[in-house]
C-alpha positions in Angstrom: 41.2 12.8 37.5 41.1 9.6 39.1 43.9 9.0 41.5 45.2 5.2 40.8 44.7 2.4 43.4 47.6 2.1 46.3 47.9 -1.7 44.8 49.3 -0.2 41.1 50.8 2.6 42.8 53.1 0.0 45.0 53.2 -2.4 42.0 55.1 0.6 40.4 57.6 1.7 43.1 58.6 -2.6 44.1 59.0 -2.7 40.6 60.8 0.6 39.7 62.9 1.2 43.1 66.1 0.0 43.2 68.9 0.0 45.8 72.3 0.7 43.6 73.9 4.3 44.0 72.7 6.5 41.3 74.3 10.0 40.3 71.6 12.7 40.1 72.2 15.6 37.3 73.7 18.1 39.9 76.3 15.3 41.0 74.7 14.0 44.3 75.0 10.7 44.5 71.7 8.7 46.2 71.5 5.1 47.8 68.3 3.8 45.5 66.6 5.6 42.3 63.5 4.6 40.5 64.1 2.9 37.9 61.5 4.0 35.0 62.5 1.2 32.6 62.0 -1.4 34.2 58.0 -0.7 34.8 58.2 0.7 31.2 59.6 -3.0 29.9 56.8 -4.8 31.7 54.0 -5.0 29.6 51.4 -5.4 31.6 52.6 -2.9 34.1 52.9 -0.3 31.2 49.5 -1.0 29.7 48.6 -0.3 33.7 50.7 2.9 34.0 49.4 3.9 30.6 45.6 3.8 31.8 46.5 5.5 35.4 48.3 8.0 33.5 45.4 8.8 31.4 43.1 9.2 34.2 45.3 12.1 34.8 44.6 13.7 31.5 42.9 17.4 31.7 39.5 17.8 30.2 40.1 19.0 26.3 43.9 17.5 25.5 44.2 17.1 21.9 47.9 15.5 22.0 49.6 13.4 24.4 53.8 14.0 24.0 56.6 12.0 25.2 59.8 13.6 26.6 62.9 12.0 25.7 63.6 9.3 26.8 62.0 8.2 29.7 58.5 9.9 29.0 58.6 8.2 25.2 57.2 4.4 26.3 54.8 6.3 29.0 53.2 8.5 26.0 53.2 5.7 23.9 51.0 3.9 26.9 48.7 6.7 27.2 47.8 7.2 23.3 47.1 3.8 22.9 44.4 4.2 26.0 43.4 7.3 25.0 43.5 7.1 21.1 45.0 10.7 21.6 48.0 11.6 18.9 51.5 11.5 19.5 54.4 13.2 19.6 57.9 12.7 20.6 60.1 15.5 22.0 63.8 15.6 21.9 65.9 17.1 24.3 68.2 18.9 21.6 67.9 18.8 17.8 69.6 16.4 15.9 71.5 18.1 12.8 70.4 15.5 10.5 67.5 14.1 9.2 64.3 16.5 9.9 66.1 18.5 12.4 63.0 18.7 14.4 62.4 18.1 17.9 59.2 17.5 17.9 58.4 14.6 15.6 54.7 13.0 14.9 51.5 14.3 14.6 51.8 17.6 13.0 50.6 20.7 15.9 48.5 23.4 14.6 47.1 25.0 17.7 46.0 21.8 19.8 46.3 21.7 23.5 49.3 18.9 24.4 49.7 16.7 27.5 53.1 16.5 27.9 54.0 12.9 29.4 57.3 12.0 31.4 58.6 9.7 34.1 60.5 11.5 36.6 59.5 15.8 37.5 62.1 17.1 40.0 62.9 21.2 39.0 60.2 21.3 35.8 63.1 22.2 33.9 62.7 19.3 30.9 59.2 19.9 30.6 59.7 23.5 30.3 62.1 23.1 27.5 59.5 20.7 26.1 57.0 23.0 26.6 58.8 25.5 24.7 59.6 23.3 21.9 56.0 22.5 21.8 55.1 26.0 21.3 57.5 26.9 18.5 55.7 23.7 16.6 52.9 25.5 17.3 51.3 23.3 19.9 49.7 24.8 23.3 51.4 22.8 26.2 49.0 23.2 29.0 49.6 20.4 30.9 51.9 17.9 32.6 51.7 14.4 33.5 54.1 12.4 35.1 54.6 8.6 37.0 56.3 10.1 39.9 57.4 13.5 40.9 60.1 14.7 43.9 59.7 17.2 46.6 60.6 20.6 45.0 59.4 23.7 43.3 58.4 21.7 40.0 54.3 22.6 40.7 54.7 25.9 41.3 57.3 26.8 38.3 55.1 24.9 36.1 52.3 26.6 37.1 54.1 29.8 36.1 53.8 29.0 32.4 50.4 27.5 32.7 51.2 24.1 32.8 49.5 22.2 35.6 51.2 18.9 36.7 49.9 15.8 38.3 51.7 12.7 39.0 51.0 9.3 39.6 53.1 8.7 42.5 53.1 12.4 43.9 56.0 13.8 46.2 57.6 10.4 46.5 61.0 11.2 48.9 64.3 11.2 47.1 66.4 8.2 49.2 69.5 9.9 49.7 71.1 8.0 52.9 74.6 7.8 50.7 73.6 11.9 49.6 77.1 13.1 48.3 78.1 16.2 46.4 80.8 14.4 43.5 83.5 17.0 42.7 83.6 17.1 38.8 
């Protein structure tokens, strides 16, 4: 695994960091956040991030999987760089169409690396891993643009899933942290 240079890491943070209020899934409001769509929307940066994430893939990965929605553009970029087949994982099965949670390349006992944008708790990766197993895949690794401090690495390791990130342990900005009452 090759760590990206400080140059690409700094460019990703500069482009993706937004100084606006943002509500986390638990209701906490933070004063700034990482907007992966700004990074994914820049063709040169997306290519650079795709190459950096591809360098983090463990050996013997046979398929890459993009997690809805933030991981999809990065997984597409990794697939293009590595020429590995791609699957896309929905958060939930749609009640129409194919009614599949995993779309794309057929999985039959193949080792899969899941690609995501930001990892906090690891819950979404575990949900994706369950969907991949149900589709016949072997989820063995997760790779992300960045991770926030927390239990994700340990939670995933308990399930035999390694986690590597381009920008590991980027602290969450919380100067406006308050819990919103729902």
